[in-house]
C-alpha angles and dihedrals in degrees: 000000000000115000092231097053110107115221137178112257094178134000109202144171140176143166124232118283142161115285121196120212142153116002104349094311124142138195131186107236142154093214094106107090134179127214110250130185093225142354139177117248117207127181092269094047144276126337109253091019131103145144131238101209100061093178096064102022139047132011130121096300091048100039094124127040117200130188131185118245091209094073096057095080089054096050093045091052093049095047093039093229143083116265121225122251111288089004090176094052092252121156094210122038102195139185125218093023106099124165088251092060103034117082132197108265097025110144122217135185113215117178106311094340136085119208136182128212111243110169146338114274114261102219122216137203091264086080087063092045097049093045093039089228117126097195100052100085088050092050094047089057093044092051101033090230092135102129121234146253136234144193122228115244095173123022123220146111124309118203124202090246097041116138120246113221124180104229097180136002113218107250092225091061091211105165127216091235092054091049090048090051092050093039095054100039096048101195112097111084092180092055090048090054091054090053094045089054093067103096093206093063116122114265095236091054089049091056095044094046090046091053091047092051092052090052093050094045090050091053090052091048090056 
C-alpha cells in the first residue's frame, strides 16, 4: 500500500456512560467507543454515538472526531502500557492523516459520506481519566497531537474498510498542527488572523480567536 493513502484503522462509536476513575470517583462521558463494522453518519454525528458534555463536544462543526493511528506507539511507549481502542474518544482512527498534513477546510470522501475538517480537537481531562494516565492531556497539548474534528457535508454509511479520498485541499493550507500551536500558545495575533481567514474554520474557534485578537490588540494599544 502506498504510504500517502489514508485508510481507516478503526471505526468506533459509543453512547455516554459512567466512567469510574481515581478513588471511587465517576463521570458521565461518551469517550468510551466500541469498534463497529459499519455505521450511518448524519449531519449531527454517528448513529449510536453521542457526547455527555454538549458545551465542549459535539455539534455540527464537531460531528466527526478523527485521530492518527501513528501517534499510538509513541503514547504507549511513554505511558508504558497499551491503550484501549479509540482511546481518545475518536470515531475514526486513521492512518496517513496526521495533524501536520491535514488542513482546516480539507474535504474528504469516506464511504458514502463527505466531511470537511473544521478544527483541531481541544482535548480535556477525561482523556487522562479514561486512560488512567495523568500526563497524556499535557503531552497532547505540548505536541499538538490532538486529533481533529469535521463537519458532515454529505450523509451516508461508513464501513470499517471504506476508502478515504481527498476531494479538495483547502487553498490556504493552514495545517491542524499549526492551528494547535497558535491556539495553545495564545500570543500571536497575526497567526490567529491567518487561521481566522479560513472560511471552513469551526464557528467556536472563530469566536475564540476573534476575542483573543481583540485582547492582544488592546494590550498593544495601551
